[in-house]
C-alpha positions in Angstrom: 34.4 -40.1 -35.4 31.0 -38.6 -36.2 29.3 -41.9 -35.6 30.9 -42.2 -32.1 29.9 -38.7 -31.3 26.3 -39.4 -32.3 26.3 -42.5 -30.3 27.6 -40.8 -27.1 25.4 -37.6 -27.5 22.3 -39.1 -25.9 24.3 -40.5 -23.1 25.7 -37.0 -22.4 22.4 -35.3 -22.5 20.9 -37.9 -20.1 23.9 -37.4 -17.7 23.3 -33.6 -17.8 19.7 -34.0 -17.1 20.4 -36.4 -14.2 22.8 -33.9 -12.6 20.3 -31.2 -13.0 17.5 -33.1 -11.3 19.7 -34.5 -8.7 20.6 -30.9 -7.7 16.9 -30.1 -7.4 16.5 -32.8 -4.8 18.5 -30.8 -2.3 17.4 -27.2 -3.2 15.2 -25.5 -0.7 12.1 -24.1 -2.6 11.7 -21.4 0.1 15.1 -19.9 -0.7 14.2 -17.9 -3.7 16.8 -15.2 -4.0 16.6 -12.0 -6.0 19.3 -11.3 -8.4 19.8 -8.0 -6.8 21.6 -9.0 -3.7 24.5 -6.7 -3.1 23.1 -4.2 -5.7 21.3 -1.0 -5.3 17.5 -0.7 -5.1 16.1 -0.3 -8.5 15.2 3.3 -9.5 11.5 3.9 -9.1 8.9 6.7 -8.5 5.7 5.3 -7.1 2.7 6.8 -5.3 2.0 6.5 -1.7 -0.9 4.1 -1.1 -2.8 6.4 1.5 -2.0 9.9 0.3 -2.9 11.3 -3.0 -0.1 13.5 -4.7 2.6 11.9 -2.5 5.4 10.1 -4.5 8.2 7.8 -3.2 11.5 7.2 -4.9 14.6 5.1 -4.1 16.6 8.3 -3.5 14.2 9.3 -0.8 14.8 6.0 1.1 18.5 6.4 1.3 20.1 7.2 4.6 18.5 4.7 6.9 18.4 0.9 7.2 15.0 -0.3 6.4 12.9 -3.5 5.6 10.9 -3.3 2.4 8.0 -5.7 3.0 6.0 -6.8 0.0 2.4 -7.6 1.2 -1.3 -7.4 0.3 -4.6 -7.6 2.0 -5.5 -10.6 0.0 -2.6 -12.5 1.5 -3.3 -14.6 4.7 0.5 -15.0 5.5 0.8 -11.2 5.3 -1.9 -11.0 7.9 -0.3 -13.5 10.2 3.1 -11.6 10.1 1.7 -8.1 10.8 1.7 -8.5 14.6 5.4 -9.5 14.6 6.3 -6.8 12.3 4.5 -4.3 14.4 6.6 -5.4 17.4 9.8 -4.9 15.3 8.6 -1.4 14.5 8.0 -0.7 18.2 11.7 -1.8 18.8 12.8 0.8 16.3 12.9 -1.2 13.0 12.0 0.9 10.1 9.6 -1.0 7.8 8.2 0.3 4.6 5.3 -1.5 2.9 5.4 -2.3 -0.9 1.7 -3.0 -1.5 1.4 -5.8 -4.2 -1.9 -5.6 -6.1 -3.0 -9.0 -7.2 -5.1 -9.6 -10.2 -5.3 -6.2 -11.7 -4.4 -5.4 -15.2 -5.0 -1.8 -16.3 -5.4 -3.0 -20.0 -8.3 -5.3 -19.1 -9.8 -4.3 -15.8 -10.4 -0.5 -16.4 -10.2 2.1 -13.6 -8.8 1.0 -10.3 -10.9 1.5 -7.2 -8.4 3.3 -4.9 -10.9 4.1 -2.2 -11.9 0.4 -1.8 -8.3 -0.7 -1.5 -7.6 2.1 1.1 -10.6 0.9 3.1 -9.3 -2.7 3.1 -5.8 -1.7 4.0 -7.0 0.5 6.9 -9.3 -2.3 8.2 -6.6 -4.9 8.1 -3.9 -2.7 9.7 -6.3 -1.5 12.3 -7.2 -5.1 13.1 -3.8 -6.8 13.0 -1.3 -4.0 13.7 0.4 -1.4 11.5 4.1 -1.9 11.2 4.6 0.4 8.2 6.2 3.9 8.3 4.2 4.2 5.0 3.1 2.1 2.0 4.2 2.4 -1.5 1.6 1.4 -4.1 3.0 -0.8 -6.9 -0.2 -0.9 -9.1 1.6 -2.1 -12.3 4.2 -4.2 -10.4 7.2 -2.4 -11.9 9.2 -2.3 -8.8 8.2 -5.8 -7.8 9.3 -7.1 -11.2 12.6 -5.2 -10.9 13.2 -6.8 -7.5 12.2 -10.3 -8.7 9.3 -10.6 -6.4 7.3 -13.8 -6.9 4.4 -13.1 -4.5 3.7 -11.9 -1.0 5.1 -11.7 1.6 8.6 -11.0 0.7 11.0 -8.9 2.6 14.2 -7.1 1.6 16.8 -5.7 4.1 18.3 -2.5 2.6 21.2 -0.6 4.1 21.8 3.2 4.4 23.2 3.4 0.9 20.3 1.6 -0.7 22.0 -1.7 -1.2 19.9 -4.9 -0.9 21.6 -7.0 1.8 19.0 -9.7 2.2 15.8 -11.2 0.6 13.4 -13.4 2.5 10.4 -15.2 0.8 7.7 -15.9 3.4 6.6 -14.4 6.7 8.9 -12.8 9.2 8.5 -14.5 12.6 10.7 -14.7 15.7 12.7 -17.6 14.3 13.3 -16.1 10.9 14.2 -12.8 12.4 16.8 -14.3 14.9 18.3 -16.5 12.2 18.5 -14.2 9.2 17.8 -10.7 10.0 19.1 -9.9 13.5 22.8 -10.9 12.8 22.9 -8.5 9.9 21.1 -5.7 11.7 23.7 -6.1 14.6 26.5 -5.6 12.1 24.8 -2.5 10.6 24.5 -0.7 14.0 
């Protein structure tokens, strides 16, 4: 009996690997989903990007439907989506920025140059449009990690109770808005 099992084991492993790889052929690499869909926003207390001594928490964001848009000045796709996000804000969509600092590690890089970052952010938003009610600074990527963010841009649709309803990786453009966000926003009104 053991010899038969030993003889068949490699075949079973091979079959498992084939099924796994076959499923990958039909997966959409742009559809990276957070494990937090249907769950509350993670608890956080993070500083405002542009205002010293201002903190934001998940509790302060409850009560309104909003988009949490993960972005950075280093991100060309983020720059491309700012114009359309600004149009959405003008239509009454509340958009909160979660600034994703790329390439900074407090253990190795020393003090962070907040003034340089604020200057870069101001220049980019002045040039391309400012869709944000405010920006939360996630310097140590704590909230980003809790949300399962893999980069920027990424956008989360959050309802009044603080539940994450949708997660989109990539830019928000008219096609993405109509296909993914608009139907849920209609239901929430």
